[in-house]
FIROVEX-622637 format. One record per residue (C-alpha): residue number from 1; residue in three letters; x, y, z. Coordinates in steps of 0.1 Angstrom, whole numbers. Example, Ala and Ser with C-alpha at 12.3 -4.5 7.8 and 13.67 -1.06 7.14 Angstrom:
REM residues 2
<1, "ALA", <123, -45, 78>>;
<2, "SER", <137, -11, 71>>;
REM end
This chain:
REM residues 441
<1, "MET", <313, 452, -495>>;
<2, "THR", <324, 418, -500>>;
<3, "ARG", <302, 387, -493>>;
<4, "ARG", <326, 376, -466>>;
<5, "VAL", <322, 409, -448>>;
<6, "LEU", <285, 408, -452>>;
<7, "CYS", <285, 372, -437>>;
<8, "LYS", <303, 383, -407>>;
<9, "ILE", <280, 413, -401>>;
<10, "LEU", <250, 387, -403>>;
<11, "LEU", <267, 365, -378>>;
<12, "VAL", <271, 393, -353>>;
<13, "VAL", <236, 404, -357>>;
<14, "VAL", <222, 369, -352>>;
<15, "ALA", <245, 364, -320>>;
<16, "ALA", <233, 398, -306>>;
<17, "ILE", <197, 389, -312>>;
<18, "GLY", <203, 355, -295>>;
<19, "LEU", <218, 371, -265>>;
<20, "PHE", <190, 396, -262>>;
<21, "VAL", <164, 368, -263>>;
<22, "LEU", <182, 347, -238>>;
<23, "SER", <186, 376, -215>>;
<24, "GLY", <149, 383, -217>>;
<25, "VAL", <141, 348, -209>>;
<26, "LEU", <164, 347, -179>>;
<27, "GLN", <150, 380, -168>>;
<28, "ALA", <115, 368, -171>>;
<29, "GLN", <123, 337, -151>>;
<30, "GLY", <140, 357, -126>>;
<31, "ASN", <110, 381, -122>>;
<32, "SER", <88, 350, -120>>;
<33, "ASP", <108, 335, -91>>;
<34, "THR", <108, 369, -74>>;
<35, "ALA", <71, 373, -77>>;
<36, "PHE", <65, 337, -64>>;
<37, "GLU", <86, 344, -33>>;
<38, "ARG", <68, 378, -26>>;
<39, "VAL", <34, 361, -29>>;
<40, "LYS", <45, 333, -7>>;
<41, "ALA", <58, 357, 19>>;
<42, "VAL", <24, 376, 19>>;
<43, "GLN", <5, 343, 20>>;
<44, "GLU", <25, 331, 51>>;
<45, "ARG", <22, 364, 69>>;
<46, "HIS", <-17, 363, 67>>;
<47, "THR", <-24, 326, 70>>;
<48, "ASP", <-29, 324, 107>>;
<49, "ARG", <-55, 354, 105>>;
<50, "LEU", <-72, 339, 76>>;
<51, "MET", <-75, 304, 90>>;
<52, "ALA", <-90, 318, 123>>;
<53, "ILE", <-120, 326, 103>>;
<54, "GLU", <-146, 299, 108>>;
<55, "ASP", <-148, 274, 77>>;
<56, "VAL", <-116, 286, 62>>;
<57, "GLU", <-96, 253, 58>>;
<58, "GLY", <-64, 265, 42>>;
<59, "THR", <-43, 289, 21>>;
<60, "ALA", <-18, 284, -7>>;
<61, "VAL", <-1, 301, -38>>;
<62, "GLY", <-16, 295, -72>>;
<63, "LEU", <-18, 313, -106>>;
<64, "ASP", <-46, 333, -120>>;
<65, "GLN", <-60, 331, -155>>;
<66, "ASN", <-32, 354, -167>>;
<67, "GLY", <-4, 333, -151>>;
<68, "GLN", <2, 357, -123>>;
<69, "HIS", <8, 344, -88>>;
<70, "GLN", <-20, 349, -63>>;
<71, "VAL", <-31, 338, -27>>;
<72, "ARG", <-57, 311, -27>>;
<73, "VAL", <-80, 307, 3>>;
<74, "PHE", <-99, 274, 6>>;
<75, "THR", <-132, 272, 24>>;
<76, "ALA", <-155, 246, 36>>;
<77, "ARG", <-187, 263, 21>>;
<78, "GLN", <-199, 292, -1>>;
<79, "GLY", <-203, 326, 14>>;
<80, "VAL", <-175, 327, 41>>;
<81, "GLY", <-171, 363, 52>>;
<82, "GLY", <-142, 383, 63>>;
<83, "ILE", <-118, 374, 34>>;
<84, "PRO", <-102, 403, 17>>;
<85, "ARG", <-100, 406, -21>>;
<86, "ASN", <-62, 413, -19>>;
<87, "LEU", <-35, 412, 7>>;
<88, "GLU", <-7, 439, 4>>;
<89, "GLY", <-16, 443, -33>>;
<90, "VAL", <-16, 406, -39>>;
<91, "PRO", <-50, 392, -53>>;
<92, "VAL", <-69, 367, -33>>;
<93, "GLU", <-90, 340, -49>>;
<94, "VAL", <-116, 322, -27>>;
<95, "VAL", <-120, 285, -36>>;
<96, "VAL", <-147, 263, -21>>;
<97, "THR", <-132, 229, -17>>;
<98, "GLY", <-150, 215, 14>>;
<99, "ARG", <-132, 201, 43>>;
<100, "PHE", <-100, 180, 37>>;
<101, "TYR", <-96, 145, 51>>;
<102, "ALA", <-71, 119, 53>>;
<103, "LEU", <-80, 93, 26>>;
<104, "ALA", <-81, 62, 47>>;
<105, "LYS", <-96, 58, 81>>;
<106, "PRO", <-87, 32, 108>>;
<107, "SER", <-114, 8, 119>>;
<108, "VAL", <-107, -5, 154>>;
<109, "PRO", <-133, -26, 172>>;
<110, "PRO", <-145, -13, 206>>;
<111, "GLY", <-132, -29, 238>>;
<112, "GLN", <-152, -49, 262>>;
<113, "ALA", <-154, -37, 298>>;
<114, "SER", <-148, -63, 325>>;
<115, "ARG", <-169, -66, 356>>;
<116, "PRO", <-153, -66, 390>>;
<117, "PRO", <-155, -101, 408>>;
<118, "LYS", <-179, -106, 436>>;
<119, "ASP", <-161, -137, 449>>;
<120, "ARG", <-126, -151, 446>>;
<121, "THR", <-135, -187, 435>>;
<122, "PRO", <-130, -193, 397>>;
<123, "PRO", <-152, -219, 379>>;
<124, "ALA", <-138, -251, 366>>;
<125, "ALA", <-122, -250, 332>>;
<126, "PRO", <-140, -265, 303>>;
<127, "THR", <-131, -302, 295>>;
<128, "ASP", <-130, -322, 263>>;
<129, "LEU", <-122, -292, 240>>;
<130, "GLN", <-122, -301, 204>>;
<131, "ALA", <-115, -281, 172>>;
<132, "ALA", <-126, -291, 137>>;
<133, "ALA", <-123, -271, 104>>;
<134, "VAL", <-155, -270, 85>>;
<135, "SER", <-142, -249, 56>>;
<136, "SER", <-113, -228, 42>>;
<137, "SER", <-122, -200, 66>>;
<138, "GLN", <-140, -215, 96>>;
<139, "ILE", <-131, -237, 126>>;
<140, "ASP", <-157, -249, 151>>;
<141, "LEU", <-149, -255, 187>>;
<142, "THR", <-169, -278, 211>>;
<143, "TRP", <-164, -287, 247>>;
<144, "THR", <-183, -304, 275>>;
<145, "ALA", <-207, -278, 292>>;
<146, "ASN", <-197, -267, 327>>;
<147, "THR", <-227, -274, 351>>;
<148, "GLU", <-218, -248, 379>>;
<149, "ALA", <-248, -229, 389>>;
<150, "ASP", <-232, -194, 386>>;
<151, "LEU", <-216, -201, 352>>;
<152, "SER", <-220, -169, 329>>;
<153, "TYR", <-201, -175, 297>>;
<154, "TYR", <-169, -188, 282>>;
<155, "ASN", <-139, -169, 267>>;
<156, "VAL", <-121, -182, 236>>;
<157, "TYR", <-83, -176, 231>>;
<158, "ARG", <-63, -182, 199>>;
<159, "SER", <-27, -186, 189>>;
<160, "THR", <-7, -195, 159>>;
<161, "THR", <16, -219, 178>>;
<162, "SER", <10, -242, 208>>;
<163, "ALA", <34, -224, 231>>;
<164, "GLY", <27, -189, 217>>;
<165, "THR", <7, -159, 231>>;
<166, "TYR", <-30, -166, 231>>;
<167, "GLY", <-52, -136, 225>>;
<168, "LYS", <-89, -133, 231>>;
<169, "ILE", <-111, -136, 200>>;
<170, "GLY", <-145, -138, 215>>;
<171, "SER", <-170, -151, 241>>;
<172, "ALA", <-196, -179, 239>>;
<173, "PRO", <-228, -181, 261>>;
<174, "LYS", <-234, -214, 279>>;
<175, "GLY", <-255, -239, 262>>;
<176, "THR", <-246, -232, 225>>;
<177, "SER", <-238, -259, 200>>;
<178, "PRO", <-213, -258, 185>>;
<179, "ASN", <-199, -238, 213>>;
<180, "TYR", <-180, -213, 192>>;
<181, "SER", <-173, -208, 155>>;
<182, "ASP", <-140, -189, 145>>;
<183, "ILE", <-148, -174, 110>>;
<184, "GLY", <-129, -153, 85>>;
<185, "LEU", <-97, -173, 87>>;
<186, "PRO", <-71, -177, 61>>;
<187, "SER", <-70, -210, 42>>;
<188, "SER", <-45, -237, 49>>;
<189, "THR", <-35, -223, 82>>;
<190, "THR", <-32, -241, 117>>;
<191, "TYR", <-45, -224, 149>>;
<192, "TRP", <-44, -233, 186>>;
<193, "TYR", <-73, -227, 210>>;
<194, "LYS", <-79, -224, 247>>;
<195, "VAL", <-112, -218, 264>>;
<196, "THR", <-120, -205, 299>>;
<197, "ALA", <-152, -204, 320>>;
<198, "VAL", <-164, -171, 336>>;
<199, "ASP", <-189, -170, 365>>;
<200, "THR", <-215, -143, 373>>;
<201, "SER", <-190, -126, 396>>;
<202, "GLY", <-164, -122, 369>>;
<203, "ASN", <-140, -148, 379>>;
<204, "GLU", <-123, -167, 352>>;
<205, "SER", <-109, -202, 352>>;
<206, "LEU", <-75, -213, 342>>;
<207, "LYS", <-71, -219, 304>>;
<208, "CYS", <-77, -256, 294>>;
<209, "THR", <-53, -278, 274>>;
<210, "PRO", <-50, -264, 240>>;
<211, "VAL", <-62, -280, 208>>;
<212, "SER", <-55, -272, 171>>;
<213, "ALA", <-72, -274, 137>>;
<214, "THR", <-62, -264, 102>>;
<215, "THR", <-84, -247, 77>>;
<216, "ALA", <-90, -261, 42>>;
<217, "ALA", <-75, -248, 12>>;
<218, "GLY", <-91, -218, -5>>;
<219, "PRO", <-89, -188, -28>>;
<220, "MET", <-70, -157, -19>>;
<221, "PRO", <-87, -122, -16>>;
<222, "PRO", <-93, -105, -50>>;
<223, "LEU", <-68, -77, -43>>;
<224, "TRP", <-42, -101, -30>>;
<225, "CYS", <-10, -98, -52>>;
<226, "THR", <16, -124, -60>>;
<227, "ARG", <49, -118, -41>>;
<228, "PRO", <67, -96, -48>>;
<229, "VAL", <39, -73, -47>>;
<230, "PRO", <38, -42, -71>>;
<231, "ILE", <36, -7, -58>>;
<232, "GLY", <3, 12, -60>>;
<233, "VAL", <-17, -17, -45>>;
<234, "SER", <-38, -22, -13>>;
<235, "THR", <-20, -22, 20>>;
<236, "GLY", <-24, -13, 56>>;
<237, "HIS", <-18, -20, 92>>;
<238, "PRO", <-41, -47, 106>>;
<239, "ALA", <-61, -22, 126>>;
<240, "ILE", <-70, 2, 96>>;
<241, "THR", <-90, -3, 65>>;
<242, "ALA", <-68, 1, 34>>;
<243, "GLY", <-44, 24, 19>>;
<244, "THR", <-17, 22, -9>>;
<245, "ILE", <19, 12, -11>>;
<246, "GLY", <36, 43, -25>>;
<247, "CYS", <69, 29, -36>>;
<248, "ARG", <98, 9, -26>>;
<249, "VAL", <126, 29, -8>>;
<250, "LYS", <161, 19, 2>>;
<251, "ASP", <186, 31, 28>>;
<252, "THR", <224, 34, 24>>;
<253, "ALA", <228, -1, 37>>;
<254, "GLY", <207, -15, 10>>;
<255, "LYS", <177, -24, 30>>;
<256, "VAL", <143, -19, 13>>;
<257, "TYR", <111, -6, 27>>;
<258, "ALA", <75, -1, 16>>;
<259, "LEU", <66, 36, 18>>;
<260, "SER", <31, 49, 27>>;
<261, "ASN", <13, 72, 52>>;
<262, "ASN", <14, 73, 90>>;
<263, "HIS", <-24, 68, 90>>;
<264, "VAL", <-19, 37, 67>>;
<265, "TYR", <10, 19, 84>>;
<266, "ALA", <11, 34, 119>>;
<267, "ASN", <-26, 39, 126>>;
<268, "GLU", <-24, 76, 134>>;
<269, "ASN", <5, 72, 159>>;
<270, "LYS", <-13, 42, 177>>;
<271, "ALA", <8, 13, 162>>;
<272, "ALA", <40, -1, 176>>;
<273, "LYS", <72, -5, 156>>;
<274, "GLY", <74, -41, 146>>;
<275, "ASP", <37, -45, 139>>;
<276, "ASN", <30, -63, 106>>;
<277, "VAL", <18, -43, 75>>;
<278, "LEU", <-4, -63, 52>>;
<279, "GLN", <-11, -67, 14>>;
<280, "PRO", <-39, -64, 8>>;
<281, "GLY", <-53, -42, 37>>;
<282, "SER", <-77, -58, 60>>;
<283, "TYR", <-108, -40, 44>>;
<284, "ASP", <-98, -58, 12>>;
<285, "GLY", <-95, -93, 29>>;
<286, "GLY", <-59, -92, 41>>;
<287, "LEU", <-54, -112, 72>>;
<288, "ASN", <-26, -110, 99>>;
<289, "PRO", <-2, -126, 99>>;
<290, "ARG", <-9, -145, 67>>;
<291, "ASP", <-7, -115, 43>>;
<292, "ALA", <22, -96, 60>>;
<293, "ILE", <48, -81, 36>>;
<294, "GLY", <68, -63, 62>>;
<295, "THR", <69, -47, 96>>;
<296, "LEU", <65, -11, 107>>;
<297, "TYR", <99, 3, 110>>;
<298, "ASN", <96, 41, 114>>;
<299, "PHE", <68, 69, 111>>;
<300, "GLN", <66, 105, 116>>;
<301, "PRO", <42, 113, 144>>;
<302, "ILE", <12, 135, 135>>;
<303, "ILE", <4, 164, 159>>;
<304, "PHE", <-33, 167, 161>>;
<305, "SER", <-38, 205, 165>>;
<306, "ARG", <-50, 234, 143>>;
<307, "GLY", <-19, 252, 154>>;
<308, "ALA", <6, 224, 145>>;
<309, "ASN", <31, 227, 117>>;
<310, "ASN", <31, 190, 104>>;
<311, "THR", <49, 186, 71>>;
<312, "ILE", <45, 149, 63>>;
<313, "ASP", <21, 120, 69>>;
<314, "ALA", <44, 92, 63>>;
<315, "ALA", <58, 58, 75>>;
<316, "ILE", <80, 31, 62>>;
<317, "ALA", <78, -7, 67>>;
<318, "LEU", <109, -28, 66>>;
<319, "SER", <104, -55, 37>>;
<320, "SER", <125, -74, 12>>;
<321, "THR", <128, -78, -26>>;
<322, "ALA", <111, -112, -22>>;
<323, "ASN", <80, -95, -8>>;
<324, "LEU", <81, -60, -26>>;
<325, "ASP", <86, -50, -61>>;
<326, "ASN", <94, -15, -73>>;
<327, "GLN", <70, -10, -101>>;
<328, "THR", <33, -6, -105>>;
<329, "PRO", <10, -32, -121>>;
<330, "GLY", <9, -34, -159>>;
<331, "ALA", <-18, -8, -163>>;
<332, "GLY", <2, 18, -143>>;
<333, "TYR", <30, 42, -152>>;
<334, "GLY", <57, 16, -145>>;
<335, "THR", <89, 22, -124>>;
<336, "PRO", <93, 56, -108>>;
<337, "SER", <125, 75, -113>>;
<338, "SER", <150, 77, -84>>;
<339, "THR", <155, 114, -91>>;
<340, "THR", <129, 137, -74>>;
<341, "VAL", <117, 171, -86>>;
<342, "GLN", <102, 201, -70>>;
<343, "PRO", <66, 208, -75>>;
<344, "PHE", <54, 239, -92>>;
<345, "VAL", <20, 253, -103>>;
<346, "GLY", <8, 238, -135>>;
<347, "GLN", <31, 208, -133>>;
<348, "LEU", <16, 177, -150>>;
<349, "VAL", <15, 147, -127>>;
<350, "GLN", <2, 111, -123>>;
<351, "LYS", <-3, 84, -97>>;
<352, "TYR", <-13, 48, -93>>;
<353, "GLY", <-34, 40, -63>>;
<354, "ARG", <-56, 13, -47>>;
<355, "THR", <-90, 28, -55>>;
<356, "THR", <-88, 50, -86>>;
<357, "LEU", <-58, 32, -102>>;
<358, "LEU", <-39, 53, -127>>;
<359, "THR", <-50, 90, -129>>;
<360, "THR", <-35, 121, -142>>;
<361, "GLY", <-37, 158, -131>>;
<362, "ASN", <-18, 190, -124>>;
<363, "VAL", <-4, 208, -95>>;
<364, "TYR", <-30, 234, -86>>;
<365, "ALA", <-12, 252, -57>>;
<366, "VAL", <19, 250, -36>>;
<367, "ASN", <31, 260, -2>>;
<368, "ALA", <-3, 251, 11>>;
<369, "THR", <-13, 253, 48>>;
<370, "VAL", <-44, 231, 54>>;
<371, "ASN", <-64, 215, 82>>;
<372, "VAL", <-69, 178, 77>>;
<373, "GLY", <-94, 157, 95>>;
<374, "TYR", <-85, 122, 110>>;
<375, "SER", <-102, 98, 132>>;
<376, "SER", <-79, 111, 160>>;
<377, "GLY", <-87, 147, 154>>;
<378, "THR", <-77, 177, 132>>;
<379, "ALA", <-41, 183, 121>>;
<380, "ARG", <-26, 214, 104>>;
<381, "PHE", <-1, 207, 77>>;
<382, "VAL", <23, 234, 60>>;
<383, "ASN", <42, 235, 28>>;
<384, "GLN", <19, 210, 11>>;
<385, "ILE", <11, 203, -25>>;
<386, "MET", <-25, 206, -40>>;
<387, "ILE", <-35, 187, -72>>;
<388, "THR", <-66, 188, -94>>;
<389, "PRO", <-90, 175, -107>>;
<390, "GLY", <-111, 161, -78>>;
<391, "THR", <-112, 127, -96>>;
<392, "PHE", <-74, 124, -91>>;
<393, "SER", <-78, 104, -60>>;
<394, "ALA", <-104, 88, -35>>;
<395, "GLY", <-105, 71, -2>>;
<396, "GLY", <-80, 42, -1>>;
<397, "ASP", <-55, 60, -24>>;
<398, "SER", <-36, 73, 7>>;
<399, "GLY", <1, 65, 4>>;
<400, "SER", <3, 67, -34>>;
<401, "LEU", <34, 81, -50>>;
<402, "ILE", <28, 112, -72>>;
<403, "VAL", <52, 114, -101>>;
<404, "THR", <56, 136, -132>>;
<405, "GLN", <37, 126, -164>>;
<406, "ASN", <71, 128, -183>>;
<407, "GLY", <100, 110, -167>>;
<408, "ASN", <80, 95, -136>>;
<409, "ASN", <100, 118, -113>>;
<410, "PRO", <87, 117, -78>>;
<411, "VAL", <69, 148, -66>>;
<412, "GLY", <47, 140, -35>>;
<413, "LEU", <32, 115, -13>>;
<414, "LEU", <-6, 115, -14>>;
<415, "PHE", <-24, 116, 20>>;
<416, "ALA", <-56, 137, 20>>;
<417, "GLY", <-81, 156, 0>>;
<418, "SER", <-117, 166, -7>>;
<419, "SER", <-141, 162, -35>>;
<420, "SER", <-123, 188, -55>>;
<421, "VAL", <-85, 185, -47>>;
<422, "THR", <-59, 161, -35>>;
<423, "ILE", <-32, 169, -9>>;
<424, "ALA", <3, 155, -10>>;
<425, "CYS", <35, 160, 10>>;
<426, "PRO", <66, 171, -9>>;
<427, "ILE", <85, 138, -14>>;
<428, "ASP", <120, 152, -6>>;
<429, "LEU", <107, 159, 29>>;
<430, "VAL", <96, 124, 33>>;
<431, "LEU", <129, 108, 21>>;
<432, "THR", <150, 131, 41>>;
<433, "ARG", <131, 123, 72>>;
<434, "PHE", <137, 86, 69>>;
<435, "GLY", <171, 88, 52>>;
<436, "VAL", <160, 68, 23>>;
<437, "SER", <158, 72, -15>>;
<438, "VAL", <133, 60, -41>>;
<439, "ASP", <144, 25, -53>>;
<440, "GLY", <136, 31, -90>>;
<441, "GLU", <153, 38, -123>>;
REM end
């Protein structure tokens, strides 16, 4: 046998071995995909029954220690009974996670009930109203006391312009000096005030002639960011505490938006389109309208029901490249990719958020159905992503964009969790809902 013939035989053998190995890999991948779909179907068939058990908070598809697909059942406590060890031959793992909550909660001051009038004659309006700034965050108002016998208190109204809409900011009892102190204001800002008198029957005088004052210059809140603000920092509707800017997204017309959660920008369905969104959030010292970076443009309503099939907790705020950048602060992962990827169990991910900053983790389960607690009630979500470890996120990180550790490809939008897991909406569902794409690399 010549050397040439021997070489040809060896090439044929090597090629055959390569085809055999490739066939095995493809077959294994195909078997894995088939196994996942089977387990997913079993999980979905039994989820309603399982979640009807008290203290069962969700189900999902995960992997066991041998890399085999299994159904995971999440409970609020140890020792929940009635959960089978397998379903249609698929193993079941019970995981105690505690209850799941949205990771930012609204803070809305209670309203003040008015009393019905006992007569129809309003008291005289206060006179000689004066306003004076006493610091970078406080303006004191004084006026001549009303001497009517049935005077009860005064109402104070504020506006950002002389002819604008005046909103009530508080009340002052008769006889105080100064009559009213307006505190917690932004520095170097002008405000206009009107004051009315209210009698014991609830009658209110006409508003007096407005006066104005400008607060002194002062420092910005610690979490305030120079415009354009980076992604991954504090933000929120004025009525909530604080969440996180997930990323900058854009539509086909080139308009840019800040992406976050419904409960961060739309106050759990309570906000109106056009409302300002702030950076930082009000909990972190953000003030409206001084710290506005955009306005609420659209949001997916949340259905508060344990029988609902919510898929995303998301909202977008119309902004601009002058107010909003598309990368994290320097200590973060940088700029997200504009190319999204699908989640899978074991996937290595990272995020940058308002509270825990840059953290890394891995996808613990997919196709999760979970009950999530909000201030407005409990909402069930389906087709969600679960990430560990528990230190991956904390309250205030809601809205963070979750990306892969290699490539910064967007995977999900963080919105809820417990002490042991984080929950995220698949990012493709979010982007499709609003007709936008990630404005990244």
